N, CA, C and O atoms as a Tripos MOL2 file, in Angstrom:
@<TRIPOS>MOLECULE
protein
  312   311    78     0     0
PROTEIN
NO_CHARGES

@<TRIPOS>ATOM
      1 N          21.4390    2.4940  -10.0250 N.3       1 MET1
      2 CA         21.3200    1.8200  -11.3140 C.3       1 MET1
      3 C          21.1510    2.8780  -12.4010 C.2       1 MET1
      4 O          20.3750    3.8210  -12.2420 O.2       1 MET1
      5 N          21.8660    2.7230  -13.4850 N.am      2 ASP2
      6 CA         21.8060    3.6640  -14.5990 C.3       2 ASP2
      7 C          20.8960    3.0740  -15.6860 C.2       2 ASP2
      8 O          21.3220    2.1730  -16.4090 O.2       2 ASP2
      9 N          19.6490    3.5610  -15.8170 N.am      3 PRO3
     10 CA         18.7230    3.0050  -16.8150 C.3       3 PRO3
     11 C          19.2290    3.0950  -18.2490 C.2       3 PRO3
     12 O          18.8390    2.2730  -19.0780 O.2       3 PRO3
     13 N          20.0820    4.0600  -18.5720 N.am      4 SER4
     14 CA         20.5740    4.1980  -19.9490 C.3       4 SER4
     15 C          21.5070    3.0620  -20.3470 C.2       4 SER4
     16 O          21.7360    2.8480  -21.5380 O.2       4 SER4
     17 N          22.0470    2.3330  -19.3820 N.am      5 ALA5
     18 CA         22.9670    1.2330  -19.6750 C.3       5 ALA5
     19 C          22.2420   -0.1070  -19.8090 C.2       5 ALA5
     20 O          22.8820   -1.1390  -20.0120 O.2       5 ALA5
     21 N          20.9320   -0.0970  -19.6980 N.am      6 LEU6
     22 CA         20.1690   -1.3560  -19.7280 C.3       6 LEU6
     23 C          19.7210   -1.7080  -21.1430 C.2       6 LEU6
     24 O          19.5120   -0.8310  -21.9810 O.2       6 LEU6
     25 N          19.5790   -3.0060  -21.3910 N.am      7 SER7
     26 CA         18.9980   -3.4540  -22.6650 C.3       7 SER7
     27 C          17.4970   -3.1800  -22.6230 C.2       7 SER7
     28 O          16.9610   -2.7940  -21.5840 O.2       7 SER7
     29 N          16.8310   -3.3770  -23.7320 N.am      8 SER8
     30 CA         15.3940   -3.1160  -23.8170 C.3       8 SER8
     31 C          14.6080   -3.9700  -22.8110 C.2       8 SER8
     32 O          13.7330   -3.4560  -22.1150 O.2       8 SER8
     33 N          14.9190   -5.2760  -22.7330 N.am      9 ASP9
     34 CA         14.2250   -6.1570  -21.7840 C.3       9 ASP9
     35 C          14.5190   -5.7570  -20.3450 C.2       9 ASP9
     36 O          13.6260   -5.7430  -19.4980 O.2       9 ASP9
     37 N          15.7760   -5.4330  -20.0790 N.am     10 GLU10
     38 CA         16.1540   -5.0220  -18.7250 C.3      10 GLU10
     39 C          15.4740   -3.7080  -18.3450 C.2      10 GLU10
     40 O          15.0310   -3.5290  -17.2100 O.2      10 GLU10
     41 N          15.3980   -2.7930  -19.3110 N.am     11 LEU11
     42 CA         14.7440   -1.5180  -19.0650 C.3      11 LEU11
     43 C          13.2630   -1.7350  -18.7700 C.2      11 LEU11
     44 O          12.7060   -1.0980  -17.8760 O.2      11 LEU11
     45 N          12.6290   -2.6250  -19.5140 N.am     12 GLN12
     46 CA         11.2130   -2.9190  -19.2910 C.3      12 GLN12
     47 C          11.0060   -3.4920  -17.8860 C.2      12 GLN12
     48 O          10.0700   -3.1060  -17.1860 O.2      12 GLN12
     49 N          11.8840   -4.4180  -17.4760 N.am     13 ARG13
     50 CA         11.7870   -4.9860  -16.1250 C.3      13 ARG13
     51 C          11.9940   -3.9080  -15.0670 C.2      13 ARG13
     52 O          11.2840   -3.8670  -14.0620 O.2      13 ARG13
     53 N          12.9730   -3.0340  -15.3040 N.am     14 PHE14
     54 CA         13.2540   -1.9430  -14.3780 C.3      14 PHE14
     55 C          12.0270   -1.0330  -14.2300 C.2      14 PHE14
     56 O          11.6390   -0.6800  -13.1170 O.2      14 PHE14
     57 N          11.4260   -0.6620  -15.3590 N.am     15 LEU15
     58 CA         10.2440    0.2090  -15.3220 C.3      15 LEU15
     59 C           9.0730   -0.4760  -14.6230 C.2      15 LEU15
     60 O           8.3460    0.1660  -13.8650 O.2      15 LEU15
     61 N           8.8850   -1.7620  -14.8670 N.am     16 THR16
     62 CA          7.8160   -2.5160  -14.2120 C.3      16 THR16
     63 C           8.0320   -2.5410  -12.7010 C.2      16 THR16
     64 O           7.0910   -2.3480  -11.9310 O.2      16 THR16
     65 N           9.2660   -2.7770  -12.2830 N.am     17 GLN17
     66 CA          9.5690   -2.7850  -10.8440 C.3      17 GLN17
     67 C           9.3130   -1.4150  -10.2260 C.2      17 GLN17
     68 O           8.7800   -1.3200   -9.1210 O.2      17 GLN17
     69 N           9.6860   -0.3670  -10.9290 N.am     18 GLU18
     70 CA          9.4750    0.9850  -10.4050 C.3      18 GLU18
     71 C           7.9770    1.2920  -10.3020 C.2      18 GLU18
     72 O           7.5380    1.9230   -9.3400 O.2      18 GLU18
     73 N           7.1960    0.8490  -11.2870 N.am     19 LYS19
     74 CA          5.7430    1.0590  -11.2340 C.3      19 LYS19
     75 C           5.1400    0.3070  -10.0480 C.2      19 LYS19
     76 O           4.2860    0.8340   -9.3340 O.2      19 LYS19
     77 N           5.5960   -0.9280   -9.8480 N.am     20 GLU20
     78 CA          5.0920   -1.7250   -8.7270 C.3      20 GLU20
     79 C           5.4350   -1.0610   -7.3940 C.2      20 GLU20
     80 O           4.6070   -1.0320   -6.4830 O.2      20 GLU20
     81 N           6.6500   -0.5300   -7.2780 N.am     21 LYS21
     82 CA          7.0320    0.1750   -6.0490 C.3      21 LYS21
     83 C           6.1240    1.3810   -5.8170 C.2      21 LYS21
     84 O           5.6920    1.6380   -4.6930 O.2      21 LYS21
     85 N           5.8420    2.1160   -6.8930 N.am     22 ALA22
     86 CA          4.9900    3.3020   -6.7770 C.3      22 ALA22
     87 C           3.5800    2.9190   -6.3360 C.2      22 ALA22
     88 O           2.9740    3.6090   -5.5170 O.2      22 ALA22
     89 N           3.0610    1.8200   -6.8810 N.am     23 VAL23
     90 CA          1.7220    1.3540   -6.5060 C.3      23 VAL23
     91 C           1.6950    0.9680   -5.0260 C.2      23 VAL23
     92 O           0.7660    1.3320   -4.3050 O.2      23 VAL23
     93 N           2.7030    0.2390   -4.5780 N.am     24 VAL24
     94 CA          2.7670   -0.1700   -3.1730 C.3      24 VAL24
     95 C           2.8660    1.0570   -2.2690 C.2      24 VAL24
     96 O           2.1710    1.1400   -1.2570 O.2      24 VAL24
     97 N           3.7280    2.0080   -2.6300 N.am     25 ASN25
     98 CA          3.8700    3.2230   -1.8180 C.3      25 ASN25
     99 C           2.5620    4.0020   -1.7450 C.2      25 ASN25
    100 O           2.1980    4.5150   -0.6870 O.2      25 ASN25
    101 N           1.8560    4.0900   -2.8730 N.am     26 GLU26
    102 CA          0.5780    4.8000   -2.8950 C.3      26 GLU26
    103 C          -0.4490    4.0710   -2.0260 C.2      26 GLU26
    104 O          -1.2170    4.7090   -1.3060 O.2      26 GLU26
    105 N          -0.4630    2.7350   -2.0910 N.am     27 MET27
    106 CA         -1.4030    1.9530   -1.3010 C.3      27 MET27
    107 C          -1.1220    2.1360    0.1910 C.2      27 MET27
    108 O          -2.0540    2.2930    0.9810 O.2      27 MET27
    109 N           0.1400    2.1160    0.5770 N.am     28 VAL28
    110 CA          0.5010    2.3180    1.9900 C.3      28 VAL28
    111 C           0.0750    3.7120    2.4490 C.2      28 VAL28
    112 O          -0.4360    3.8710    3.5570 O.2      28 VAL28
    113 N           0.2820    4.7160    1.6070 N.am     29 ALA29
    114 CA         -0.1030    6.0870    1.9730 C.3      29 ALA29
    115 C          -1.6180    6.1920    2.1430 C.2      29 ALA29
    116 O          -2.0930    6.8180    3.0910 O.2      29 ALA29
    117 N          -2.3760    5.5870    1.2370 N.am     30 LYS30
    118 CA         -3.8400    5.6230    1.3420 C.3      30 LYS30
    119 C          -4.3110    4.8680    2.5770 C.2      30 LYS30
    120 O          -5.1930    5.3330    3.2990 O.2      30 LYS30
    121 N          -3.7220    3.7060    2.8150 N.am     31 LEU31
    122 CA         -4.0760    2.9000    3.9750 C.3      31 LEU31
    123 C          -3.7970    3.6820    5.2510 C.2      31 LEU31
    124 O          -4.6400    3.7370    6.1460 O.2      31 LEU31
    125 N          -2.6250    4.2820    5.3360 N.am     32 THR32
    126 CA         -2.2450    5.0440    6.5230 C.3      32 THR32
    127 C          -3.2150    6.1910    6.7660 C.2      32 THR32
    128 O          -3.6700    6.4030    7.8900 O.2      32 THR32
    129 N          -3.5250    6.9210    5.7170 N.am     33 SER33
    130 CA         -4.4210    8.0640    5.8440 C.3      33 SER33
    131 C          -5.8260    7.6200    6.2470 C.2      33 SER33
    132 O          -6.4090    8.1770    7.1770 O.2      33 SER33
    133 N          -6.3650    6.6300    5.5600 N.am     34 ALA34
    134 CA         -7.7300    6.1690    5.8370 C.3      34 ALA34
    135 C          -7.8410    5.5920    7.2430 C.2      34 ALA34
    136 O          -8.7710    5.9240    7.9780 O.2      34 ALA34
    137 N          -6.9130    4.7450    7.6160 N.am     35 CYS35
    138 CA         -6.9790    4.1010    8.9300 C.3      35 CYS35
    139 C          -6.6930    5.0960   10.0490 C.2      35 CYS35
    140 O          -7.2980    5.0100   11.1170 O.2      35 CYS35
    141 N          -5.7930    6.0260    9.8230 N.am     36 TRP36
    142 CA         -5.5010    7.0440   10.8370 C.3      36 TRP36
    143 C          -6.7650    7.8640   11.1090 C.2      36 TRP36
    144 O          -7.1460    8.0760   12.2600 O.2      36 TRP36
    145 N          -7.4160    8.3250   10.0160 N.am     37 ASP37
    146 CA         -8.6330    9.1380   10.1730 C.3      37 ASP37
    147 C          -9.7350    8.3620   10.8780 C.2      37 ASP37
    148 O         -10.4990    8.9370   11.6530 O.2      37 ASP37
    149 N          -9.8240    7.0760   10.6220 N.am     38 LYS38
    150 CA        -10.8730    6.2440   11.2030 C.3      38 LYS38
    151 C         -10.5880    5.9050   12.6690 C.2      38 LYS38
    152 O         -11.5090    5.8720   13.4860 O.2      38 LYS38
    153 N          -9.3370    5.6570   13.0020 N.am     39 CYS39
    154 CA         -9.0150    5.0570   14.2990 C.3      39 CYS39
    155 C          -8.4550    6.0080   15.3510 C.2      39 CYS39
    156 O          -8.6170    5.7610   16.5460 O.2      39 CYS39
    157 N          -7.8080    7.0760   14.9400 N.am     40 ILE40
    158 CA         -7.1640    7.9690   15.9040 C.3      40 ILE40
    159 C          -8.1170    9.1280   16.1800 C.2      40 ILE40
    160 O          -8.3960    9.9440   15.3020 O.2      40 ILE40
    161 N          -8.6110    9.1820   17.4190 N.am     41 THR41
    162 CA         -9.6850   10.1180   17.7440 C.3      41 THR41
    163 C          -9.2040   11.4070   18.4000 C.2      41 THR41
    164 O          -9.9880   12.3450   18.5450 O.2      41 THR41
    165 N          -7.9870   11.4770   18.7840 N.am     42 GLY42
    166 CA         -7.4550   12.6850   19.4090 C.3      42 GLY42
    167 C          -6.0000   12.8370   19.0470 C.2      42 GLY42
    168 O          -5.5280   12.2350   18.0830 O.2      42 GLY42
    169 N          -5.3030   13.6210   19.7970 N.am     43 THR43
    170 CA         -3.8700   13.7520   19.5930 C.3      43 THR43
    171 C          -3.1930   12.5750   20.2810 C.2      43 THR43
    172 O          -3.2850   12.4340   21.5000 O.2      43 THR43
    173 N          -2.5130   11.7250   19.5100 N.am     44 PRO44
    174 CA         -1.9060   10.5490   20.1360 C.3      44 PRO44
    175 C          -0.7660   10.9280   21.0700 C.2      44 PRO44
    176 O          -0.0530   11.9050   20.8400 O.2      44 PRO44
    177 N          -0.6080   10.1510   22.1120 N.am     45 GLY45
    178 CA          0.5110   10.3490   23.0220 C.3      45 GLY45
    179 C           1.7330    9.6330   22.4760 C.2      45 GLY45
    180 O           1.9320    9.5700   21.2630 O.2      45 GLY45
    181 N           2.5370    9.1010   23.3580 N.am     46 SER46
    182 CA          3.7510    8.4110   22.9260 C.3      46 SER46
    183 C           3.4520    7.0300   22.3690 C.2      46 SER46
    184 O           4.3010    6.4380   21.7020 O.2      46 SER46
    185 N           2.2540    6.5030   22.6320 N.am     47 LYS47
    186 CA          1.8520    5.2280   22.0350 C.3      47 LYS47
    187 C           0.3390    5.2020   21.8820 C.2      47 LYS47
    188 O          -0.3790    5.9930   22.4930 O.2      47 LYS47
    189 N          -0.1330    4.2680   21.0450 N.am     48 PHE48
    190 CA         -1.5670    4.1480   20.7940 C.3      48 PHE48
    191 C          -2.2490    3.4380   21.9520 C.2      48 PHE48
    192 O          -1.6420    2.6100   22.6320 O.2      48 PHE48
    193 N          -3.5200    3.7700   22.1710 N.am     49 SER49
    194 CA         -4.2980    3.0280   23.1520 C.3      49 SER49
    195 C          -4.5870    1.6430   22.5750 C.2      49 SER49
    196 O          -4.4030    1.4160   21.3800 O.2      49 SER49
    197 N          -5.0370    0.7260   23.4180 N.am     50 SER50
    198 CA         -5.3200   -0.6260   22.9200 C.3      50 SER50
    199 C          -6.4500   -0.6030   21.8960 C.2      50 SER50
    200 O          -6.4140   -1.3640   20.9290 O.2      50 SER50
    201 N          -7.4500    0.2530   22.0870 N.am     51 SER51
    202 CA         -8.5460    0.3170   21.1130 C.3      51 SER51
    203 C          -8.0600    0.9080   19.7890 C.2      51 SER51
    204 O          -8.4950    0.4720   18.7230 O.2      51 SER51
    205 N          -7.1560    1.9030   19.8460 N.am     52 GLU52
    206 CA         -6.5930    2.4640   18.6150 C.3      52 GLU52
    207 C          -5.7410    1.4260   17.8930 C.2      52 GLU52
    208 O          -5.8330    1.2870   16.6730 O.2      52 GLU52
    209 N          -4.9150    0.6980   18.6350 N.am     53 SER53
    210 CA         -4.0780   -0.3470   18.0280 C.3      53 SER53
    211 C          -4.9240   -1.4140   17.3580 C.2      53 SER53
    212 O          -4.6290   -1.8410   16.2410 O.2      53 SER53
    213 N          -5.9670   -1.8410   18.0360 N.am     54 SER54
    214 CA         -6.8650   -2.8610   17.4890 C.3      54 SER54
    215 C          -7.5650   -2.3410   16.2350 C.2      54 SER54
    216 O          -7.6640   -3.0480   15.2320 O.2      54 SER54
    217 N          -8.0470   -1.1090   16.3010 N.am     55 CYS55
    218 CA         -8.7120   -0.4980   15.1480 C.3      55 CYS55
    219 C          -7.7610   -0.3920   13.9630 C.2      55 CYS55
    220 O          -8.1310   -0.7350   12.8400 O.2      55 CYS55
    221 N          -6.5310    0.0840   14.2040 N.am     56 LEU56
    222 CA         -5.5480    0.2200   13.1230 C.3      56 LEU56
    223 C          -5.2360   -1.1310   12.4870 C.2      56 LEU56
    224 O          -5.1520   -1.2460   11.2640 O.2      56 LEU56
    225 N          -5.0680   -2.1450   13.3210 N.am     57 SER57
    226 CA         -4.7640   -3.4820   12.8140 C.3      57 SER57
    227 C          -5.9100   -4.0220   11.9650 C.2      57 SER57
    228 O          -5.6860   -4.5380   10.8700 O.2      57 SER57
    229 N          -7.1400   -3.9030   12.4690 N.am     58 ASN58
    230 CA         -8.3090   -4.3880   11.7230 C.3      58 ASN58
    231 C          -8.5080   -3.6070   10.4330 C.2      58 ASN58
    232 O          -8.8120   -4.1860    9.3900 O.2      58 ASN58
    233 N          -8.3370   -2.3070   10.5050 N.am     59 CYS59
    234 CA         -8.4940   -1.4530    9.3210 C.3      59 CYS59
    235 C          -7.4800   -1.8400    8.2480 C.2      59 CYS59
    236 O          -7.8330   -2.0060    7.0800 O.2      59 CYS59
    237 N          -6.2210   -1.9810    8.6510 N.am     60 ALA60
    238 CA         -5.1710   -2.3380    7.6960 C.3      60 ALA60
    239 C          -5.4430   -3.7010    7.0690 C.2      60 ALA60
    240 O          -5.2530   -3.8810    5.8660 O.2      60 ALA60
    241 N          -5.8860   -4.6620    7.8780 N.am     61 GLN61
    242 CA         -6.1700   -6.0030    7.3630 C.3      61 GLN61
    243 C          -7.3140   -5.9660    6.3480 C.2      61 GLN61
    244 O          -7.2220   -6.5930    5.2920 O.2      61 GLN61
    245 N          -8.3860   -5.2400    6.6560 N.am     62 ARG62
    246 CA         -9.5170   -5.1260    5.7140 C.3      62 ARG62
    247 C          -9.0730   -4.4420    4.4280 C.2      62 ARG62
    248 O          -9.4700   -4.8530    3.3380 O.2      62 ARG62
    249 N          -8.2560   -3.4040    4.5460 N.am     63 TYR63
    250 CA         -7.7740   -2.6760    3.3760 C.3      63 TYR63
    251 C          -6.9400   -3.5970    2.4840 C.2      63 TYR63
    252 O          -7.1100   -3.6100    1.2650 O.2      63 TYR63
    253 N          -6.0400   -4.3650    3.0980 N.am     64 MET64
    254 CA         -5.1900   -5.2720    2.3290 C.3      64 MET64
    255 C          -6.0290   -6.3740    1.6720 C.2      64 MET64
    256 O          -5.7980   -6.7200    0.5140 O.2      64 MET64
    257 N          -6.9990   -6.9250    2.4060 N.am     65 ASP65
    258 CA         -7.8770   -7.9560    1.8370 C.3      65 ASP65
    259 C          -8.6280   -7.4080    0.6320 C.2      65 ASP65
    260 O          -8.7040   -8.0630   -0.4070 O.2      65 ASP65
    261 N          -9.1800   -6.2110    0.7680 N.am     66 LEU66
    262 CA         -9.9250   -5.5950   -0.3250 C.3      66 LEU66
    263 C          -9.0170   -5.3160   -1.5160 C.2      66 LEU66
    264 O          -9.4090   -5.5420   -2.6600 O.2      66 LEU66
    265 N          -7.8190   -4.8300   -1.2590 N.am     67 SER67
    266 CA         -6.8740   -4.5590   -2.3500 C.3      67 SER67
    267 C          -6.5280   -5.8330   -3.1070 C.2      67 SER67
    268 O          -6.4210   -5.8200   -4.3330 O.2      67 SER67
    269 N          -6.3520   -6.9360   -2.3790 N.am     68 LEU68
    270 CA         -6.0530   -8.2170   -3.0070 C.3      68 LEU68
    271 C          -7.2190   -8.6810   -3.8810 C.2      68 LEU68
    272 O          -7.0050   -9.1690   -4.9900 O.2      68 LEU68
    273 N          -8.4310   -8.5340   -3.3930 N.am     69 ILE69
    274 CA         -9.6240   -8.9110   -4.1660 C.3      69 ILE69
    275 C          -9.6940   -8.0830   -5.4470 C.2      69 ILE69
    276 O          -9.9620   -8.6180   -6.5230 O.2      69 ILE69
    277 N          -9.4520   -6.7820   -5.3300 N.am     70 ILE70
    278 CA         -9.5070   -5.8990   -6.5020 C.3      70 ILE70
    279 C          -8.4280   -6.2750   -7.5140 C.2      70 ILE70
    280 O          -8.6990   -6.3230   -8.7140 O.2      70 ILE70
    281 N          -7.1960   -6.5440   -7.0400 N.am     71 MET71
    282 CA         -6.1150   -6.9280   -7.9600 C.3      71 MET71
    283 C          -6.4530   -8.2290   -8.6790 C.2      71 MET71
    284 O          -6.2300   -8.3390   -9.8840 O.2      71 MET71
    285 N          -6.9880   -9.2170   -7.9620 N.am     72 LYS72
    286 CA         -7.3520  -10.4910   -8.5860 C.3      72 LYS72
    287 C          -8.4520  -10.2790   -9.6260 C.2      72 LYS72
    288 O          -8.4410  -10.9070  -10.6850 O.2      72 LYS72
    289 N          -9.3960   -9.3970   -9.3210 N.am     73 ARG73
    290 CA        -10.4830   -9.1180  -10.2500 C.3      73 ARG73
    291 C          -9.9430   -8.5000  -11.5380 C.2      73 ARG73
    292 O         -10.3440   -8.8930  -12.6340 O.2      73 ARG73
    293 N          -9.0320   -7.5320  -11.4080 N.am     74 PHE74
    294 CA         -8.4380   -6.9120  -12.5920 C.3      74 PHE74
    295 C          -7.6370   -7.9160  -13.4000 C.2      74 PHE74
    296 O          -7.6930   -7.9040  -14.6300 O.2      74 PHE74
    297 N          -6.8880   -8.7900  -12.7250 N.am     75 GLN75
    298 CA         -6.0960   -9.8000  -13.4320 C.3      75 GLN75
    299 C          -6.9930  -10.7630  -14.1980 C.2      75 GLN75
    300 O          -6.6390  -11.1960  -15.2940 O.2      75 GLN75
    301 N          -8.1520  -11.1050  -13.6340 N.am     76 SER76
    302 CA         -9.0480  -12.0380  -14.3120 C.3      76 SER76
    303 C          -9.7380  -11.3920  -15.5150 C.2      76 SER76
    304 O         -10.2500  -12.0990  -16.3830 O.2      76 SER76
    305 N          -9.7560  -10.0690  -15.5770 N.am     77 MET77
    306 CA        -10.3880   -9.3700  -16.6920 C.3      77 MET77
    307 C          -9.4890   -9.3300  -17.9240 C.2      77 MET77
    308 O          -9.9710   -9.0840  -19.0300 O.2      77 MET77
    309 N          -8.1950   -9.5690  -17.7490 N.am     78 HIS78
    310 CA         -7.2460   -9.4770  -18.8860 C.3      78 HIS78
    311 C          -7.0470  -10.8240  -19.5190 C.2      78 HIS78
    312 O          -6.2900  -10.9470  -20.4830 O.2      78 HIS78
@<TRIPOS>BOND
     1     1     2 1
     2     2     3 1
     3     3     4 2
     4     3     5 am
     5     5     6 1
     6     6     7 1
     7     7     8 2
     8     7     9 am
     9     9    10 1
    10    10    11 1
    11    11    12 2
    12    11    13 am
    13    13    14 1
    14    14    15 1
    15    15    16 2
    16    15    17 am
    17    17    18 1
    18    18    19 1
    19    19    20 2
    20    19    21 am
    21    21    22 1
    22    22    23 1
    23    23    24 2
    24    23    25 am
    25    25    26 1
    26    26    27 1
    27    27    28 2
    28    27    29 am
    29    29    30 1
    30    30    31 1
    31    31    32 2
    32    31    33 am
    33    33    34 1
    34    34    35 1
    35    35    36 2
    36    35    37 am
    37    37    38 1
    38    38    39 1
    39    39    40 2
    40    39    41 am
    41    41    42 1
    42    42    43 1
    43    43    44 2
    44    43    45 am
    45    45    46 1
    46    46    47 1
    47    47    48 2
    48    47    49 am
    49    49    50 1
    50    50    51 1
    51    51    52 2
    52    51    53 am
    53    53    54 1
    54    54    55 1
    55    55    56 2
    56    55    57 am
    57    57    58 1
    58    58    59 1
    59    59    60 2
    60    59    61 am
    61    61    62 1
    62    62    63 1
    63    63    64 2
    64    63    65 am
    65    65    66 1
    66    66    67 1
    67    67    68 2
    68    67    69 am
    69    69    70 1
    70    70    71 1
    71    71    72 2
    72    71    73 am
    73    73    74 1
    74    74    75 1
    75    75    76 2
    76    75    77 am
    77    77    78 1
    78    78    79 1
    79    79    80 2
    80    79    81 am
    81    81    82 1
    82    82    83 1
    83    83    84 2
    84    83    85 am
    85    85    86 1
    86    86    87 1
    87    87    88 2
    88    87    89 am
    89    89    90 1
    90    90    91 1
    91    91    92 2
    92    91    93 am
    93    93    94 1
    94    94    95 1
    95    95    96 2
    96    95    97 am
    97    97    98 1
    98    98    99 1
    99    99   100 2
   100    99   101 am
   101   101   102 1
   102   102   103 1
   103   103   104 2
   104   103   105 am
   105   105   106 1
   106   106   107 1
   107   107   108 2
   108   107   109 am
   109   109   110 1
   110   110   111 1
   111   111   112 2
   112   111   113 am
   113   113   114 1
   114   114   115 1
   115   115   116 2
   116   115   117 am
   117   117   118 1
   118   118   119 1
   119   119   120 2
   120   119   121 am
   121   121   122 1
   122   122   123 1
   123   123   124 2
   124   123   125 am
   125   125   126 1
   126   126   127 1
   127   127   128 2
   128   127   129 am
   129   129   130 1
   130   130   131 1
   131   131   132 2
   132   131   133 am
   133   133   134 1
   134   134   135 1
   135   135   136 2
   136   135   137 am
   137   137   138 1
   138   138   139 1
   139   139   140 2
   140   139   141 am
   141   141   142 1
   142   142   143 1
   143   143   144 2
   144   143   145 am
   145   145   146 1
   146   146   147 1
   147   147   148 2
   148   147   149 am
   149   149   150 1
   150   150   151 1
   151   151   152 2
   152   151   153 am
   153   153   154 1
   154   154   155 1
   155   155   156 2
   156   155   157 am
   157   157   158 1
   158   158   159 1
   159   159   160 2
   160   159   161 am
   161   161   162 1
   162   162   163 1
   163   163   164 2
   164   163   165 am
   165   165   166 1
   166   166   167 1
   167   167   168 2
   168   167   169 am
   169   169   170 1
   170   170   171 1
   171   171   172 2
   172   171   173 am
   173   173   174 1
   174   174   175 1
   175   175   176 2
   176   175   177 am
   177   177   178 1
   178   178   179 1
   179   179   180 2
   180   179   181 am
   181   181   182 1
   182   182   183 1
   183   183   184 2
   184   183   185 am
   185   185   186 1
   186   186   187 1
   187   187   188 2
   188   187   189 am
   189   189   190 1
   190   190   191 1
   191   191   192 2
   192   191   193 am
   193   193   194 1
   194   194   195 1
   195   195   196 2
   196   195   197 am
   197   197   198 1
   198   198   199 1
   199   199   200 2
   200   199   201 am
   201   201   202 1
   202   202   203 1
   203   203   204 2
   204   203   205 am
   205   205   206 1
   206   206   207 1
   207   207   208 2
   208   207   209 am
   209   209   210 1
   210   210   211 1
   211   211   212 2
   212   211   213 am
   213   213   214 1
   214   214   215 1
   215   215   216 2
   216   215   217 am
   217   217   218 1
   218   218   219 1
   219   219   220 2
   220   219   221 am
   221   221   222 1
   222   222   223 1
   223   223   224 2
   224   223   225 am
   225   225   226 1
   226   226   227 1
   227   227   228 2
   228   227   229 am
   229   229   230 1
   230   230   231 1
   231   231   232 2
   232   231   233 am
   233   233   234 1
   234   234   235 1
   235   235   236 2
   236   235   237 am
   237   237   238 1
   238   238   239 1
   239   239   240 2
   240   239   241 am
   241   241   242 1
   242   242   243 1
   243   243   244 2
   244   243   245 am
   245   245   246 1
   246   246   247 1
   247   247   248 2
   248   247   249 am
   249   249   250 1
   250   250   251 1
   251   251   252 2
   252   251   253 am
   253   253   254 1
   254   254   255 1
   255   255   256 2
   256   255   257 am
   257   257   258 1
   258   258   259 1
   259   259   260 2
   260   259   261 am
   261   261   262 1
   262   262   263 1
   263   263   264 2
   264   263   265 am
   265   265   266 1
   266   266   267 1
   267   267   268 2
   268   267   269 am
   269   269   270 1
   270   270   271 1
   271   271   272 2
   272   271   273 am
   273   273   274 1
   274   274   275 1
   275   275   276 2
   276   275   277 am
   277   277   278 1
   278   278   279 1
   279   279   280 2
   280   279   281 am
   281   281   282 1
   282   282   283 1
   283   283   284 2
   284   283   285 am
   285   285   286 1
   286   286   287 1
   287   287   288 2
   288   287   289 am
   289   289   290 1
   290   290   291 1
   291   291   292 2
   292   291   293 am
   293   293   294 1
   294   294   295 1
   295   295   296 2
   296   295   297 am
   297   297   298 1
   298   298   299 1
   299   299   300 2
   300   299   301 am
   301   301   302 1
   302   302   303 1
   303   303   304 2
   304   303   305 am
   305   305   306 1
   306   306   307 1
   307   307   308 2
   308   307   309 am
   309   309   310 1
   310   310   311 1
   311   311   312 2
@<TRIPOS>SUBSTRUCTURE
     1 MET1         2 RESIDUE 1 A MET
     2 ASP2         6 RESIDUE 1 A ASP
     3 PRO3        10 RESIDUE 1 A PRO
     4 SER4        14 RESIDUE 1 A SER
     5 ALA5        18 RESIDUE 1 A ALA
     6 LEU6        22 RESIDUE 1 A LEU
     7 SER7        26 RESIDUE 1 A SER
     8 SER8        30 RESIDUE 1 A SER
     9 ASP9        34 RESIDUE 1 A ASP
    10 GLU10       38 RESIDUE 1 A GLU
    11 LEU11       42 RESIDUE 1 A LEU
    12 GLN12       46 RESIDUE 1 A GLN
    13 ARG13       50 RESIDUE 1 A ARG
    14 PHE14       54 RESIDUE 1 A PHE
    15 LEU15       58 RESIDUE 1 A LEU
    16 THR16       62 RESIDUE 1 A THR
    17 GLN17       66 RESIDUE 1 A GLN
    18 GLU18       70 RESIDUE 1 A GLU
    19 LYS19       74 RESIDUE 1 A LYS
    20 GLU20       78 RESIDUE 1 A GLU
    21 LYS21       82 RESIDUE 1 A LYS
    22 ALA22       86 RESIDUE 1 A ALA
    23 VAL23       90 RESIDUE 1 A VAL
    24 VAL24       94 RESIDUE 1 A VAL
    25 ASN25       98 RESIDUE 1 A ASN
    26 GLU26      102 RESIDUE 1 A GLU
    27 MET27      106 RESIDUE 1 A MET
    28 VAL28      110 RESIDUE 1 A VAL
    29 ALA29      114 RESIDUE 1 A ALA
    30 LYS30      118 RESIDUE 1 A LYS
    31 LEU31      122 RESIDUE 1 A LEU
    32 THR32      126 RESIDUE 1 A THR
    33 SER33      130 RESIDUE 1 A SER
    34 ALA34      134 RESIDUE 1 A ALA
    35 CYS35      138 RESIDUE 1 A CYS
    36 TRP36      142 RESIDUE 1 A TRP
    37 ASP37      146 RESIDUE 1 A ASP
    38 LYS38      150 RESIDUE 1 A LYS
    39 CYS39      154 RESIDUE 1 A CYS
    40 ILE40      158 RESIDUE 1 A ILE
    41 THR41      162 RESIDUE 1 A THR
    42 GLY42      166 RESIDUE 1 A GLY
    43 THR43      170 RESIDUE 1 A THR
    44 PRO44      174 RESIDUE 1 A PRO
    45 GLY45      178 RESIDUE 1 A GLY
    46 SER46      182 RESIDUE 1 A SER
    47 LYS47      186 RESIDUE 1 A LYS
    48 PHE48      190 RESIDUE 1 A PHE
    49 SER49      194 RESIDUE 1 A SER
    50 SER50      198 RESIDUE 1 A SER
    51 SER51      202 RESIDUE 1 A SER
    52 GLU52      206 RESIDUE 1 A GLU
    53 SER53      210 RESIDUE 1 A SER
    54 SER54      214 RESIDUE 1 A SER
    55 CYS55      218 RESIDUE 1 A CYS
    56 LEU56      222 RESIDUE 1 A LEU
    57 SER57      226 RESIDUE 1 A SER
    58 ASN58      230 RESIDUE 1 A ASN
    59 CYS59      234 RESIDUE 1 A CYS
    60 ALA60      238 RESIDUE 1 A ALA
    61 GLN61      242 RESIDUE 1 A GLN
    62 ARG62      246 RESIDUE 1 A ARG
    63 TYR63      250 RESIDUE 1 A TYR
    64 MET64      254 RESIDUE 1 A MET
    65 ASP65      258 RESIDUE 1 A ASP
    66 LEU66      262 RESIDUE 1 A LEU
    67 SER67      266 RESIDUE 1 A SER
    68 LEU68      270 RESIDUE 1 A LEU
    69 ILE69      274 RESIDUE 1 A ILE
    70 ILE70      278 RESIDUE 1 A ILE
    71 MET71      282 RESIDUE 1 A MET
    72 LYS72      286 RESIDUE 1 A LYS
    73 ARG73      290 RESIDUE 1 A ARG
    74 PHE74      294 RESIDUE 1 A PHE
    75 GLN75      298 RESIDUE 1 A GLN
    76 SER76      302 RESIDUE 1 A SER
    77 MET77      306 RESIDUE 1 A MET
    78 HIS78      310 RESIDUE 1 A HIS
């Protein structure tokens, strides 16, 4: 997509979408880093142990729940 060919409204939508993508990518990176540090206790083999898988799943779910609560809180402040 060539941003220079967009109208002002289209450009604004494009920039908003790009910001949202960046936020999601940053959240995934933080989630991955935090949950990996918390749940992976050694050098992983070809697959995670059941306790590591369970920990990663629970960690990711808590992180997503907390992120949703924070986003709703910010939206209610505006």
